[in-house]
C-alpha positions in Angstrom: 5.1 -21.5 8.6 6.2 -22.8 5.3 5.8 -19.9 2.9 5.9 -20.0 -0.9 7.2 -16.8 -2.4 7.2 -15.6 -6.0 9.3 -12.7 -7.2 11.8 -13.5 -4.5 14.8 -12.0 -6.3 13.1 -8.6 -7.1 13.2 -5.4 -5.1 10.3 -6.4 -2.8 10.9 -10.2 -2.7 14.6 -9.9 -1.8 13.5 -8.1 1.4 10.5 -10.2 2.1 12.4 -13.5 2.2 14.9 -12.3 4.9 12.1 -10.8 6.8 10.2 -14.1 6.9 13.3 -16.2 7.7 14.3 -13.8 10.5 10.8 -14.4 12.0 11.4 -18.2 11.9 9.5 -19.2 8.8 10.7 -21.6 6.2 10.7 -20.1 2.7 10.6 -21.6 -0.7 11.1 -19.3 -3.7 10.2 -19.7 -7.3 13.1 -19.6 -9.7 13.1 -19.8 -13.5 16.9 -19.7 -14.0 20.1 -20.8 -12.4 20.9 -17.2 -11.5 17.6 -16.8 -9.7 18.0 -20.1 -7.9 21.5 -19.0 -6.7 20.1 -15.7 -5.5 17.3 -17.3 -3.6 19.7 -19.8 -1.9 21.9 -16.9 -0.9 18.9 -15.3 0.8 18.4 -18.5 2.8 15.4 -19.8 0.8 14.7 -23.2 -0.6 14.3 -23.3 -4.4 11.5 -24.5 -6.5 12.2 -24.4 -10.3 9.5 -23.1 -12.5 7.8 -20.0 -13.8 4.6 -18.1 -13.8 3.2 -19.7 -16.9 3.1 -23.1 -15.2 -0.2 -22.8 -13.4 -0.3 -26.5 -12.3 3.2 -26.0 -10.8 2.0 -22.9 -8.9 -1.0 -24.7 -7.6 1.2 -27.6 -6.4 3.6 -25.2 -4.7 0.7 -23.4 -3.0 -0.9 -26.6 -1.8 2.4 -27.8 -0.3 2.9 -24.5 1.6 1.2 -23.0 4.7 0.9 -19.7 2.9 1.7 -17.8 -0.3 3.2 -14.4 -0.9 3.0 -13.4 -4.6 5.0 -10.4 -5.7 6.2 -11.6 -9.2 5.0 -10.2 -12.5 5.2 -11.3 -16.1 7.8 -8.7 -17.1 8.4 -10.6 -20.3 5.1 -9.3 -21.6 6.0 -5.7 -21.4 7.6 -5.3 -24.8 4.7 -6.8 -26.7 1.6 -5.9 -24.6 2.7 -3.3 -22.1 1.7 -3.0 -18.5 -1.9 -4.0 -19.4 -0.7 -7.4 -20.5 1.4 -7.8 -17.4 -1.6 -7.1 -15.2 -3.9 -9.3 -17.2 -1.6 -12.3 -16.8 -2.0 -12.0 -13.0 -5.6 -13.1 -13.0 -5.2 -16.8 -14.0 -2.4 -17.0 -11.5 -4.6 -15.8 -8.7 -7.4 -18.1 -9.7 -5.0 -21.0 -9.7 -3.9 -20.2 -6.2 -7.6 -20.0 -5.3 -8.2 -23.5 -6.5 -5.2 -24.8 -4.5 -6.1 -23.0 -1.3 -9.9 -23.1 -1.4 -11.4 -24.1 2.0 -8.0 -24.3 3.7 -8.0 -21.0 5.5 -4.4 -20.6 4.4 -3.1 -17.1 3.6 -2.6 -15.7 0.1 -1.0 -12.3 0.1 -0.5 -10.5 -3.2 1.1 -7.2 -4.1 -1.1 -4.3 -5.2 -0.7 -0.6 -5.6 -2.4 2.5 -4.0 -3.7 3.5 -7.5 -5.6 6.6 -6.4 -4.9 9.9 -8.2 -6.2 11.8 -5.2 -9.7 12.5 -6.5 -11.2 11.3 -3.2 -10.6 14.7 -1.5 -8.8 12.8 1.3 -6.0 10.2 1.7 -6.8 6.8 0.3 -7.5 4.2 3.1 -7.4 0.5 3.4 -11.2 0.4 3.3 -11.3 1.9 -0.2 -11.9 -0.7 -2.9 -9.5 -0.9 -5.8 -9.4 2.6 -7.1 -9.6 3.9 -10.7 -7.2 6.5 -12.0 -7.2 9.2 -14.6 -8.0 8.7 -18.3 -4.3 8.2 -19.2 -4.1 4.9 -17.3 -7.7 3.8 -16.8 -7.2 0.6 -18.8 -4.2 -0.5 -16.8 -5.9 0.2 -13.5 -9.1 -1.4 -14.6 -7.2 -4.7 -15.3 -5.3 -4.2 -12.0 -8.6 -3.7 -10.2 -10.0 -7.0 -11.5 -6.9 -8.9 -10.3 -7.1 -7.3 -6.8 -10.8 -7.8 -6.5 -10.4 -11.5 -7.5 -7.8 -12.0 -4.7 -10.1 -10.3 -2.2 -13.0 -12.4 -3.4 -11.1 -15.6 -2.6 -11.9 -14.9 1.1 -15.5 -16.1 0.4 -14.0 -19.4 -0.7 -12.1 -20.1 2.5 -8.8 -18.5 1.6 -7.2 -15.9 4.0 -6.5 -13.7 1.1 -5.4 -10.0 1.2 -3.7 -7.4 -0.9 -0.7 -5.3 0.2 -0.8 -2.0 -1.6 2.8 -0.9 -1.9 3.5 2.8 -1.9 4.1 4.6 -5.2 7.7 5.2 -4.2 9.5 2.1 -2.7 13.0 3.1 -1.7 16.1 1.3 -0.3 19.8 0.8 -0.9 18.9 -2.1 -3.3 16.6 0.0 -5.5 18.1 -0.1 -9.0 15.2 0.7 -11.3 12.4 2.4 -9.3 10.8 5.8 -9.7 13.6 7.7 -7.8 16.2 6.1 -10.0 14.4 7.4 -13.1 14.0 10.9 -11.6 17.7 11.1 -10.7 18.8 9.9 -14.2 16.5 12.5 -15.8 17.9 15.3 -13.6 21.4 14.4 -14.6 20.5 14.3 -18.2 18.6 17.7 -18.2 20.8 19.6 -15.7 18.0 20.4 -13.3 15.3 18.6 -11.3 11.8 19.3 -12.5 8.6 19.3 -10.6 5.1 19.8 -12.0 3.5 23.3 -11.5 3.8 24.4 -7.9 4.9 20.9 -6.9 2.3 20.7 -4.1 0.9 17.3 -5.3 1.5 14.6 -2.7 3.3 11.3 -3.2 3.4 8.4 -0.7 6.5 6.3 0.0 7.8 3.4 1.9 11.2 1.8 2.6 11.1 -1.6 1.0 12.2 -3.3 4.3 9.2 -1.7 6.0 7.0 -3.0 3.2 8.4 -6.4 3.7 7.3 -6.5 7.3 3.7 -5.7 6.1 3.8 -8.8 3.9 5.1 -10.9 6.8 2.4 -9.6 9.2 -0.3 -10.1 6.6 0.7 -13.8 6.0 1.0 -14.4 9.7 -2.1 -12.9 11.1 -3.9 -10.7 8.5 -7.7 -11.3 8.4 -9.2 -12.4 5.1 -10.5 -10.1 2.4 -8.5 -7.0 3.5 -6.3 -4.4 1.9 -3.2 -3.3 3.7 -1.2 -0.1 3.0 2.6 -0.5 3.0 2.9 3.3 3.3 5.2 5.1 5.7 5.2 8.6 4.3 1.5 9.4 3.6 2.0 12.5 1.5 5.2 14.3 0.6 4.9 17.3 -1.8 6.6 16.5 -5.1 8.6 19.7 -4.9 10.2 18.6 -1.7 11.3 15.3 -3.4 12.7 17.3 -6.3 14.5 19.7 -4.0 16.1 16.8 -2.0 17.4 15.3 -5.2 18.6 18.6 -6.4 20.5 19.2 -3.1 22.4 16.0 -3.5 23.2 16.5 -7.2 24.0 20.2 -6.9 21.2 21.0 -9.4 18.4 23.5 -9.2 14.8 22.3 -8.7 12.7 24.0 -11.3 8.9 24.1 -11.9 7.8 22.6 -15.2 4.6 24.6 -16.2 1.4 22.6 -16.7 1.0 23.8 -20.2 4.3 22.2 -21.3 4.1 19.0 -19.3 2.6 17.0 -22.0 4.9 18.3 -24.7 8.1 16.4 -25.6 10.4 17.7 -23.0 11.5 17.2 -19.4 9.2 14.5 -18.0 8.5 12.5 -21.2 6.5 9.4 -20.6 6.4 10.2 -16.9 4.3 13.4 -17.5 1.0 11.7 -16.9 2.3 10.2 -13.6 4.2 13.1 -11.9 1.2 15.4 -11.9 -1.0 13.0 -9.9 -1.9 13.3 -6.2 -1.4 10.2 -4.1 -2.0 10.8 -0.4 -2.6 7.6 1.5 -3.2 6.5 5.1 -1.7 3.5 7.0 -3.8 3.8 10.1 -5.8 0.5 9.7 -2.7 -1.4 8.7 -0.9 -0.2 11.8 -3.8 -0.9 14.1 -4.8 -4.3 12.8 -1.4 -5.8 12.0 0.6 -3.9 14.7 2.9 -2.6 12.0 5.2 0.3 12.7 7.6 1.6 10.1 11.2 1.4 11.4 13.3 2.4 8.4 14.3 5.9 7.2 11.6 7.9 5.5 12.0 9.0 1.9 13.7 12.3 2.4 16.0 10.9 5.0 16.9 8.0 2.7 17.7 10.5 -0.1 19.9 12.4 2.3 21.8 9.2 3.1 23.3 9.5 -0.3 23.3 5.9 -1.6 21.1 6.9 -4.6 23.9 9.2 -5.7 27.0 7.1 -5.1 27.4 5.8 -8.6 27.6 7.6 -11.9 
């Protein structure tokens, strides 16, 4: 297949492109700079110059390809509009892809997120619709839900569209700015590794190379109108994550009481996030796509030490 990929130089995309090429696909990546173009070429992809604001260019690239994988985001909107603006900018992009691919049966696979704070009383599954969160980020998730629902809705217009929900923690040797990196930096700054309350709240995780294989399988053979869960660890207690980080740093793991979580202190802007419960299942993804995680799990990857090799 000839696959058009956006976000090919990011954490997800830089694993997706080699995954596709190793499976025999021809990849074209979107690049808005010379640096990005060089990085895409180094990964083995062809280069298409442009950016996410050029909807006509995106439609043309999609029409020229046998399938599209979209993992890019308008990060330039973060300073002025926050994550809501980043999510909102996705909708016209997805609709543009829909125009280009309508009636073709070609795949469009876009990145999503698990998004459930665990209020289901069970792990989130691939059959759950886009899920709302707590009050602190309802606006963002509402916008995100609209985008994901729009992508799924393209299945009714003859597009083999699907969403890959990436685990809340995506880890790898190339992770430079993810959640684990933030937790480790915070621990170094404070001199201990904090966890909320008793730390029993569950977080899901995936190695980014395993996530990349979900994208490949979805573009190759995923049925239309489906959600997939790129989740290898379905639920790890936050305390165990904190203890694993503390073990590598030689720092104690310490409970941060619930009544001080929201005060200026240890978690800061992460306070609303770390208290959430994110258990998730991957059973449908494994059964339908034949996906089997092959990379180290989260705790094993932390034990490998690469997150602690610098600084």
